[in-house]
C-alpha positions in Angstrom: 82.7 115.2 101.2 85.5 112.9 102.5 88.2 114.5 104.6 91.6 112.8 104.8 93.7 113.9 107.8 97.3 112.9 107.5 99.9 113.3 110.3 103.6 112.7 109.7 106.4 112.7 112.2 110.0 112.3 111.3 112.7 111.9 114.0 116.4 111.5 113.7 118.1 109.4 116.4 121.7 108.2 116.9 122.0 104.8 118.6 124.2 101.8 119.2 122.8 98.7 117.6 124.8 96.4 119.9 123.3 97.9 123.1 120.4 96.5 125.0 116.9 97.8 124.4 113.7 97.8 126.4 110.1 98.1 125.3 108.0 99.6 128.1 104.2 99.8 128.0 102.4 102.2 130.3 98.7 102.1 131.2 97.7 105.7 131.8 93.9 105.6 131.8 93.4 102.4 129.9 95.5 99.4 129.1 98.1 98.0 126.7 99.0 94.3 126.5 102.8 94.9 126.6 104.5 95.3 130.0 108.3 95.4 129.9 110.3 93.5 127.2 114.1 93.5 127.1 116.1 92.9 124.0 119.8 91.9 123.9 120.5 94.0 120.7 118.9 95.7 117.8 118.7 92.4 115.8 116.2 91.1 118.4 114.3 94.3 118.2 114.0 93.9 114.4 112.8 90.3 114.8 110.3 90.7 117.6 109.0 94.3 117.5 106.9 93.9 114.3 105.1 90.9 115.8 104.4 92.8 119.0 103.1 95.9 117.2 100.9 93.9 114.9 99.3 92.0 117.8 98.8 95.1 120.1 95.7 95.1 122.2 94.9 98.5 123.7 92.1 100.6 125.0 91.9 104.2 126.4 95.0 106.1 127.2 98.4 104.3 127.0 102.0 104.7 125.9 104.6 102.3 124.4 108.2 103.3 124.3 111.4 101.7 122.9 114.6 102.7 124.8 118.3 102.0 124.3 119.3 101.0 127.8 122.6 100.2 129.6 123.4 96.8 131.0 122.4 97.8 134.6 118.7 98.5 133.6 116.6 99.9 136.4 113.1 101.3 136.3 112.1 104.7 137.7 108.4 105.5 138.4 107.1 109.0 137.5 103.9 110.2 139.1 103.7 106.8 141.0 102.7 104.7 137.9 104.5 105.8 134.7 107.6 103.7 134.1 110.8 104.9 132.4 114.4 103.6 132.6 116.7 105.4 135.1 119.2 105.7 132.3 118.4 105.3 128.7 117.7 106.9 125.3 114.2 107.1 123.9 114.2 105.7 120.3 110.5 105.3 119.5 107.3 106.4 121.2 103.8 105.3 120.4 100.6 106.2 122.2 96.9 106.4 122.0 97.4 109.9 120.3 99.2 108.6 117.2 98.2 104.9 116.8 94.8 103.7 115.5 93.4 100.1 115.1 95.0 99.3 111.7 98.7 99.3 112.3 101.8 98.4 110.2 105.5 98.5 110.9 108.7 98.3 108.9 112.1 98.0 110.5 115.6 98.0 109.0 119.1 98.7 110.4 118.6 102.4 109.9 114.8 102.9 109.9 111.7 102.3 112.0 108.5 103.2 110.2 105.1 102.8 111.9 101.8 103.7 110.2 98.2 103.4 111.2 94.9 104.5 109.9 91.3 104.5 110.9 88.6 102.8 109.0 86.7 105.1 106.6 83.6 106.4 108.3 81.0 107.8 106.0 77.3 108.4 105.9 75.1 109.3 102.9 73.6 112.7 102.9 69.9 112.6 102.0 69.8 115.7 99.7 72.7 115.1 97.3 73.5 111.5 98.2 77.3 112.2 98.3 79.4 110.4 100.9 80.5 112.4 103.9 83.1 111.3 106.4 86.7 111.3 107.7 89.8 109.2 107.4 92.8 109.6 109.8 96.3 108.4 108.8 99.4 108.6 111.1 103.0 108.0 110.0 105.9 107.9 112.4 109.4 107.5 110.9 112.6 107.2 113.0 115.8 107.5 111.0 118.6 105.7 113.0 122.3 106.7 112.8 125.3 105.0 114.4 127.3 108.2 115.0 126.5 110.7 117.7 127.5 113.7 115.5 124.0 114.5 114.3 122.0 117.0 116.2 118.5 115.9 117.4 115.8 117.1 115.0 112.2 116.4 114.7 109.8 117.3 111.9 106.0 117.2 112.2 103.7 117.6 109.2 99.9 117.7 109.1 97.7 117.6 106.0 94.0 117.7 105.5 92.7 116.7 102.1 89.2 117.8 101.1 88.8 116.4 97.6 85.4 115.1 96.9 86.1 114.1 93.3 89.1 111.9 94.3 87.0 109.9 96.7 84.0 109.6 94.4 86.0 107.2 92.3 86.5 104.8 95.2 83.3 104.9 97.1 79.8 103.7 96.0 77.2 106.5 96.0 
């Protein structure tokens, strides 16, 4: 039997597209190939962030965060190693907990959508020769609004699909 584990996160954020932005990578107990990248406005984020996400190299525990920052950007160190801006608003947060090896990203003026999935792992069982394995899919969607009137909300959904007949059509037995 194939088990499909789906995790969805939907976040609503207000922001100023003409503000500065910073992408900060933190190595926790591993590494990520992005250090600190500053953007002049959201147009630069839309241009460059997909290329950076699609070329991520990481291992172990890490964190990657996109912040809206003021012009006087300064870094504060938490716990001696974890970097965050002294002033800023968190827009998007990715980590080893919600990103797998196969990553995709879609950005518009009002949306950031990041999705990732693991490769399908399966092994054949000797008695009934049916595939057995798991697939993990993560979806993170940030809806961006220009006005500050919206309250902060966050929605998390988790699904597990155990449908052997559905996967039999797509996997050789």
